[in-house]
C-alpha positions as CSV (number, residue, x, y, z in Angstrom):
1,X,0.0,0.1,0.3
2,X,1.5,3.3,-0.7
3,X,2.4,5.3,2.0
4,X,-0.3,8.5,0.8
5,X,-2.8,5.9,0.8
6,X,-2.0,4.5,4.5
7,X,-1.9,8.1,6.0
8,X,-5.5,8.6,4.6
9,X,-6.9,5.2,5.5
10,X,-5.3,5.6,9.3
11,X,-7.6,9.1,9.0
12,X,-10.5,7.4,8.2
13,X,-10.0,4.9,10.7
14,X,-9.6,7.7,13.0
15,X,-12.5,9.9,12.6
16,X,-14.7,8.0,9.6
17,X,-14.6,10.7,7.1
18,X,-11.9,12.8,5.2
19,X,-10.6,15.7,7.2
20,X,-11.3,17.8,4.7
21,X,-14.4,18.8,3.4
22,X,-15.5,16.6,0.1
23,X,-17.0,17.7,-2.8
24,X,-20.9,16.4,-2.9
25,X,-20.3,15.3,-6.9
26,X,-24.2,13.3,-7.0
27,X,-26.7,12.9,-4.1
28,X,-30.4,10.9,-4.6
29,X,-33.1,9.6,-2.7
30,X,-34.1,6.3,-3.5
31,X,-36.6,4.0,-2.3
32,X,-34.3,2.5,0.5
33,X,-32.0,5.3,1.7
34,X,-30.3,8.3,0.8
35,X,-27.3,8.4,-1.4
36,X,-24.7,10.7,-1.4
37,X,-21.1,10.4,-3.8
38,X,-18.7,12.9,-2.6
39,X,-15.1,13.6,-3.8
40,X,-12.1,14.7,-1.6
41,X,-9.2,14.9,-4.4
42,X,-8.2,11.8,-3.5
43,X,-10.8,9.2,-3.7
44,X,-14.4,8.9,-4.1
45,X,-16.8,7.8,-1.6
46,X,-20.1,6.5,-1.2
47,X,-22.3,7.6,2.0
48,X,-26.1,6.0,2.8
49,X,-28.3,8.0,5.1
50,X,-31.3,6.4,6.2
51,X,-32.6,8.5,8.8
52,X,-31.8,11.6,7.3
53,X,-29.0,12.3,9.9
54,X,-27.1,9.4,10.3
55,X,-24.8,9.3,7.5
56,X,-22.5,5.8,7.2
57,X,-19.6,5.5,4.7
58,X,-20.2,2.8,2.3
59,X,-17.6,2.4,-0.2
60,X,-14.4,4.7,-1.0
61,X,-12.0,4.1,-4.1
62,X,-8.8,5.7,-4.7
63,X,-9.2,8.0,-7.8
64,X,-5.7,6.8,-9.0
65,X,-5.5,3.3,-8.0
66,X,-9.1,2.0,-8.1
67,X,-7.9,-1.9,-8.1
68,X,-6.6,-0.7,-4.0
69,X,-8.8,-1.6,-1.4
70,X,-9.7,1.6,0.7
71,X,-11.0,0.1,3.9
72,X,-9.8,-3.0,6.2
73,X,-12.9,-4.9,6.5
74,X,-13.0,-4.6,2.6
75,X,-9.9,-6.4,2.4
76,X,-10.6,-8.7,5.5
77,X,-13.3,-9.9,3.0
78,X,-10.9,-12.0,1.1
79,X,-9.8,-14.2,4.2
80,X,-11.9,-17.2,3.1
81,X,-9.8,-17.5,0.5
82,X,-7.4,-19.1,3.2
83,X,-10.0,-22.1,3.9
84,X,-11.1,-22.0,-0.2
85,X,-8.3,-20.9,-2.1
86,X,-10.1,-21.4,-5.7
87,X,-13.6,-20.8,-5.4
88,X,-15.6,-21.1,-8.7
89,X,-19.5,-20.0,-7.7
90,X,-19.2,-16.5,-5.6
91,X,-22.1,-14.9,-3.7
92,X,-21.7,-11.1,-2.6
93,X,-24.8,-9.5,-0.8
94,X,-24.7,-6.2,-1.3
95,X,-22.9,-4.5,-3.9
96,X,-21.5,-0.7,-2.3
97,X,-19.6,0.8,-4.6
98,X,-18.8,-3.0,-6.2
99,X,-14.8,-2.9,-4.8
100,X,-15.5,-6.9,-3.7
101,X,-16.9,-8.2,-7.0
102,X,-14.3,-6.5,-9.3
103,X,-11.4,-8.0,-7.0
104,X,-13.2,-11.6,-7.2
105,X,-13.6,-11.2,-10.8
106,X,-9.7,-10.1,-11.3
107,X,-8.4,-12.9,-8.8
108,X,-10.9,-15.2,-10.7
109,X,-11.8,-14.6,-14.2
110,X,-13.0,-17.5,-14.7
111,X,-15.8,-17.9,-11.5
112,X,-19.3,-17.0,-11.6
113,X,-19.6,-14.3,-9.4
114,X,-23.2,-13.5,-8.1
115,X,-24.1,-9.8,-6.8
116,X,-27.5,-9.4,-4.9
117,X,-28.6,-6.1,-4.3
118,X,-31.9,-4.5,-2.9
119,X,-31.5,-0.7,-4.3
120,X,-31.2,-0.4,-8.0
121,X,-30.0,3.2,-7.4
122,X,-27.1,1.6,-5.9
123,X,-26.4,-0.1,-8.8
124,X,-26.4,2.8,-10.6
125,X,-23.9,4.7,-8.7
126,X,-21.8,1.9,-8.9
127,X,-21.2,1.8,-12.5
128,X,-21.4,5.6,-13.1
129,X,-19.0,6.6,-10.5
130,X,-17.3,3.3,-9.0
131,X,-16.2,1.7,-12.2
132,X,-18.5,-1.6,-11.4
133,X,-19.9,-3.3,-14.4
134,X,-22.2,-6.2,-14.9
135,X,-21.7,-8.8,-17.7
136,X,-19.3,-11.7,-18.4
137,X,-19.2,-13.7,-15.6
138,X,-20.9,-11.1,-13.3
139,X,-24.5,-10.8,-12.7
140,X,-26.3,-8.5,-10.6
141,X,-29.5,-9.4,-9.4
142,X,-31.7,-6.4,-7.7
143,X,-33.9,-8.1,-4.9
144,X,-33.9,-8.5,-1.2
145,X,-31.3,-11.0,-0.4
146,X,-33.6,-12.7,1.9
147,X,-35.9,-14.3,-1.0
148,X,-32.7,-14.6,-3.8
149,X,-31.1,-17.0,-1.3
150,X,-34.5,-18.9,-0.4
151,X,-35.1,-19.4,-4.0
152,X,-31.4,-20.7,-4.4
153,X,-32.0,-23.0,-2.1
154,X,-35.1,-24.0,-3.6
155,X,-33.1,-24.6,-7.4
156,X,-30.6,-26.1,-5.8
157,X,-27.7,-23.4,-5.8
158,X,-24.4,-23.9,-4.6
159,X,-22.0,-21.5,-3.8
160,X,-17.8,-21.7,-3.0
161,X,-17.9,-18.5,-1.5
162,X,-20.5,-16.0,0.3
163,X,-19.8,-12.7,1.6
164,X,-22.3,-10.7,3.5
165,X,-21.9,-7.1,3.0
166,X,-25.7,-5.8,2.9
167,X,-26.0,-2.6,5.3
168,X,-28.8,-0.3,5.0
169,X,-27.7,3.3,6.4
170,X,-28.2,2.4,10.6
171,X,-26.7,-1.0,10.2
172,X,-27.4,-4.8,8.8
173,X,-31.2,-5.3,8.5
174,X,-33.0,-7.1,11.3
175,X,-34.5,-10.0,8.6
176,X,-30.2,-10.4,7.4
177,X,-29.2,-11.2,10.6
178,X,-31.2,-14.2,12.1
179,X,-30.8,-17.6,12.7
180,X,-33.2,-18.8,9.7
181,X,-31.7,-16.2,7.4
182,X,-27.8,-17.5,8.1
183,X,-29.4,-21.7,8.0
184,X,-30.7,-20.7,4.5
185,X,-27.3,-19.1,3.6
186,X,-25.7,-22.7,4.8
187,X,-27.9,-24.4,2.7
188,X,-27.0,-23.2,-0.4
189,X,-22.8,-23.4,0.2
190,X,-21.1,-26.5,-1.0
191,X,-19.4,-29.1,1.0
192,X,-16.5,-26.7,1.7
193,X,-18.0,-23.7,1.2
194,X,-17.0,-20.9,3.3
195,X,-18.9,-18.1,4.6
196,X,-17.8,-14.1,5.2
197,X,-20.1,-11.4,6.9
198,X,-18.9,-7.9,7.8
199,X,-20.2,-7.0,10.9
200,X,-19.4,-4.3,13.8
201,X,-17.7,-5.0,16.6
202,X,-19.5,-2.2,19.2
203,X,-22.4,-2.5,21.7
204,X,-24.2,-5.2,23.1
205,X,-25.6,-6.4,19.3
206,X,-22.3,-8.2,19.1
207,X,-22.9,-10.7,21.5
208,X,-26.2,-11.5,20.0
209,X,-24.6,-11.5,16.5
210,X,-22.1,-13.7,17.6
211,X,-24.5,-16.4,19.4
212,X,-26.4,-16.2,16.4
213,X,-23.6,-17.7,14.2
214,X,-22.6,-20.0,16.0
215,X,-25.8,-21.2,16.4
216,X,-26.3,-21.5,12.6
217,X,-22.9,-22.9,11.9
218,X,-21.5,-24.3,15.0
219,X,-18.2,-22.2,14.9
220,X,-16.9,-18.7,13.6
221,X,-13.7,-17.1,13.8
222,X,-13.5,-13.5,14.2
223,X,-11.0,-11.2,11.9
224,X,-10.6,-7.9,13.3
225,X,-7.9,-5.0,12.5
226,X,-9.8,-2.2,14.7
227,X,-12.3,-1.6,16.9
228,X,-15.2,-0.3,14.3
229,X,-15.8,-3.4,12.2
230,X,-14.9,-7.3,12.0
231,X,-15.0,-10.3,9.4
232,X,-17.1,-13.1,10.6
233,X,-15.7,-16.2,9.0
234,X,-17.5,-19.2,9.0
235,X,-18.6,-21.9,6.5
236,X,-19.5,-25.7,5.8
237,X,-16.1,-27.1,6.7
238,X,-14.5,-28.2,10.4
239,X,-14.2,-25.3,12.7
240,X,-10.6,-23.4,11.7
241,X,-8.0,-21.8,13.7
242,X,-5.8,-19.2,13.6
243,X,-2.9,-21.3,13.5
244,X,-4.0,-23.6,10.3
245,X,-5.3,-19.8,8.2
246,X,-1.4,-18.8,9.2
247,X,-0.4,-22.2,7.7
248,X,-2.2,-21.6,4.8
249,X,-1.4,-18.7,4.0
250,X,2.6,-19.5,4.3
251,X,2.8,-21.0,0.5
252,X,0.5,-18.7,-1.1
253,X,1.5,-16.3,-3.4
254,X,1.3,-13.0,-1.9
255,X,2.1,-10.9,-4.9
256,X,-0.9,-12.3,-6.6
257,X,-3.1,-10.0,-3.9
258,X,-0.7,-7.2,-3.4
259,X,-2.4,-5.1,-6.1
260,X,-5.5,-5.1,-3.6
261,X,-3.8,-4.2,-0.5
262,X,-3.5,-7.2,1.5
263,X,-1.6,-10.5,1.8
264,X,-2.7,-13.6,2.6
265,X,-0.4,-13.8,5.9
266,X,-2.0,-10.5,6.7
267,X,-5.4,-11.9,6.9
268,X,-4.4,-15.0,8.6
269,X,-2.6,-12.6,11.1
270,X,-5.7,-10.3,11.5
271,X,-7.8,-13.4,12.9
272,X,-8.2,-14.4,16.4
273,X,-9.2,-17.6,18.6
274,X,-10.6,-15.6,21.5
275,X,-14.4,-16.2,22.0
276,X,-14.4,-12.5,23.6
277,X,-18.6,-12.9,23.4
278,X,-21.4,-13.9,25.7
279,X,-22.0,-17.6,24.4
280,X,-25.6,-17.3,26.5
281,X,-26.4,-14.3,24.4
282,X,-29.8,-14.5,23.1
283,X,-30.0,-15.7,19.8
284,X,-31.6,-13.6,16.9
285,X,-34.4,-15.6,15.3
286,X,-37.3,-14.3,12.8
287,X,-39.8,-14.1,16.1
288,X,-37.0,-12.3,18.0
289,X,-34.3,-9.7,15.9
290,X,-35.1,-6.4,17.8
291,X,-31.8,-4.8,16.2
292,X,-32.1,-1.5,16.3
293,X,-32.9,-1.2,20.2
294,X,-29.5,-3.9,20.9
295,X,-27.6,-1.8,18.4
296,X,-28.2,1.3,20.3
297,X,-27.1,0.1,23.6
298,X,-23.4,0.6,24.9
């Protein structure tokens, strides 16, 4: 990663946005949220605001190096490659600026990459401002992810790698956080299929969310670089340890991934075996998922 980019990312990690007020180059009120695109000279960023007064950074892209991933959580989304290094069918839930499917497409040009995004306005912004392109082996479906995954299960579709990265401006939609939803995702995973999920590591929701993933899959491993985001790693395989990830990373060709801002070794070392959640926390279900209330508790 370039020194300039390291400084920018450090500032984003501390304050969440760039220090200088960026130019707003696009704004739209979609069916689901307010979408804003800003340009600060170094980066183009997409923000969501679902309640008008709270804005969350969804995706950023370096203008001089679009391939390099800006945020730690985006880079950590590829930790599943240490478990399943050659996925042939990939599902990405939540498009944002399109950096995750675009990176998968570059790394695995022969893989089928399906993206499901509920908001057509997000697809339009990703194509207009972030260089995302549908076509070839990359298909985008505009649909609620819960419906998409349910239908995929009915038709017997399977994926080797699933990325859950759906945010609405507040947090993850409640119906995409329940045990039933995760069990539906597990149903469409291949026998050695891996699932990674971008979530937060703050508030009491952390414990409920962790307990829910553990209830659905039987195990999870946390991948973290800062206090804001974490990646949950799980899947249909036997539980994986940090040591096993480090061993898997060692023979991998780091140069293949450096252009995107990460290496297999960095991914493995970002993982932790620590169980830092309350295993007795209430599991989120379709009948009990008070996400907004729990997320608000400190």
